[in-house]
C-alpha positions in Angstrom: 22.9 -29.9 26.3 24.1 -30.3 29.7 27.8 -29.1 28.6 26.5 -26.5 26.4 24.9 -25.4 29.5 27.9 -25.1 31.2 29.4 -22.5 29.2 26.8 -20.0 28.9 27.7 -17.9 32.1 24.6 -16.6 32.4 22.4 -18.8 30.6 18.7 -17.1 32.6 19.8 -13.6 31.5 20.2 -15.7 27.9 16.3 -15.8 27.5 15.6 -12.3 27.7 18.6 -10.9 26.5 17.3 -12.4 23.4 13.7 -11.9 23.8 14.9 -7.9 23.4 16.6 -8.1 21.3 14.1 -10.2 19.1 11.4 -7.5 19.6 13.9 -4.9 19.5 13.8 -6.2 15.4 10.9 -6.5 15.0 9.8 -3.1 15.8 12.0 -1.5 13.2 11.7 -4.4 10.2 11.0 -3.1 6.8 8.8 -5.1 6.3 6.4 -3.5 7.6 4.1 -2.0 5.2 3.0 0.8 7.4 6.2 2.2 8.0 7.1 3.9 4.5 6.7 4.0 0.8 8.4 5.2 -1.6 7.0 8.3 -3.1 6.2 9.4 -7.2 7.3 11.2 -8.8 5.0 12.9 -11.0 3.9 15.9 -13.7 3.9 18.5 -12.2 0.2 17.7 -14.5 -0.5 14.7 -12.4 0.6 16.2 -9.4 -2.2 19.1 -9.5 -4.6 15.9 -10.1 -2.7 14.0 -6.5 -3.0 16.7 -4.5 -6.4 17.4 -5.7 -7.2 13.8 -5.0 -6.0 13.6 -1.7 -7.5 16.2 -0.7 -10.9 14.6 -1.7 -10.2 10.1 0.3 -12.1 8.9 3.1 -11.2 9.3 6.4 -12.0 5.3 6.2 -12.4 2.5 4.2 -13.8 -1.2 4.3 -14.1 0.2 8.4 -10.2 0.7 8.0 -8.7 4.7 9.6 -6.7 6.4 7.8 -3.7 6.0 8.7 -0.8 7.8 6.1 2.0 6.2 5.7 6.0 8.3 6.2 6.7 10.1 4.3 3.9 12.6 4.6 3.1 13.4 0.6 0.0 14.6 -1.2 1.0 11.9 -3.0 0.3 8.9 -1.0 -1.5 7.5 1.8 -2.8 4.7 3.9 -5.7 3.0 5.4 -5.3 0.4 8.8 -1.6 0.6 8.6 -0.9 0.2 5.1 -3.2 -2.6 5.3 -5.0 0.1 2.1 -2.0 1.5 1.2 -2.3 4.7 -2.2 0.1 6.2 -4.4 -0.9 8.3 -7.5 1.1 9.9 -9.6 2.6 6.9 -10.4 4.5 4.5 -13.8 2.8 3.4 -16.5 1.9 0.0 -15.5 4.1 -2.4 -17.8 0.7 -4.9 -17.7 -1.3 -2.7 -19.0 0.6 -4.0 -22.6 -0.7 -7.7 -21.6 -4.3 -7.9 -23.6 -5.1 -11.0 -21.5 -4.1 -8.3 -18.4 -7.0 -8.7 -15.4 -9.2 -5.9 -15.0 -12.2 -4.2 -12.7 -14.6 -1.8 -12.6 -15.4 -0.5 -10.0 -19.1 2.3 -9.9 -17.5 3.6 -13.3 -13.1 3.6 -12.3 -11.3 0.7 -14.2 -8.6 -1.0 -12.6 -5.7 -3.2 -13.6 -5.2 -5.9 -11.9 -1.8 -7.7 -10.5 -1.6 -10.9 -8.8 1.8 -9.9 -6.0 3.6 -12.7 -5.2 3.3 -12.6 -1.2 1.1 -10.2 -0.4 -1.6 -9.0 -1.2 -3.5 -7.4 -5.0 -2.2 -4.4 -6.3 -4.8 -2.0 -8.3 -4.2 0.5 -10.7 -6.0 3.3 -12.4 -7.1 2.5 -16.1 -7.3 5.8 -19.0 -6.8 7.9 -16.8 -4.3 11.2 -17.2 -2.4 9.9 -13.9 -2.6 6.4 -12.1 -4.0 6.1 -9.3 -2.6 2.3 -7.6 -4.2 1.1 -4.6 -2.3 -1.8 -3.3 -4.4 -5.0 -0.8 -2.6 -6.6 2.2 -3.1 -10.3 1.8 -6.3 -9.9 4.1 -7.9 -8.8 0.8 -6.9 -10.4 -1.7 -10.5 -12.2 -2.9 -11.8 -8.2 -1.7 -12.0 -5.8 -4.4 -14.2 -3.7 -2.8 -12.8 -1.6 -1.2 -12.0 -0.1 -4.2 -15.5 1.6 -4.0 -14.7 3.8 -1.5 -12.0 5.2 -4.3 -14.1 5.9 -7.1 -16.0 9.5 -6.7 -13.0 11.1 -5.9 -10.6 9.8 -8.6 -13.7 10.8 -10.6 -14.4 13.8 -9.4 -9.7 14.7 -8.8 -8.5 12.9 -12.0 -9.8 13.2 -15.6 -10.3 10.8 -17.5 -8.4 9.6 -20.9 -4.4 9.3 -22.1 
């Protein structure tokens, strides 16, 4: 160990420099869920439902304030810096073809449940003219109650049917 310290010309500066590099890398990390969200590309009919939904979404969900992800879009919304993210106009999930798929109901809106590895659950509306997807961080992995906040806006703006 002593010989390796002699090889470094400025061992005192290495620590803070390495810390700054690490902080910069963490700050720019793309694993931050609030950093960026893929904006869906729905049909014009579904996009119209999604724009109407966007106007009806709550300012807070589960005590988390609304902090929409980048890029800004009427098709996406977020709460709690990525803890809860909504995307409207997503493609029909393949999991909906699985007769063993799990689902839940929240205040009259049915949701397909998909457990994601190393992340929280993803819920997608079923039997609606546009698919609305809501993802939760691991903090909400065992709590679907935030879905209730989306029930009234979804029922008001996204008609039932396929």
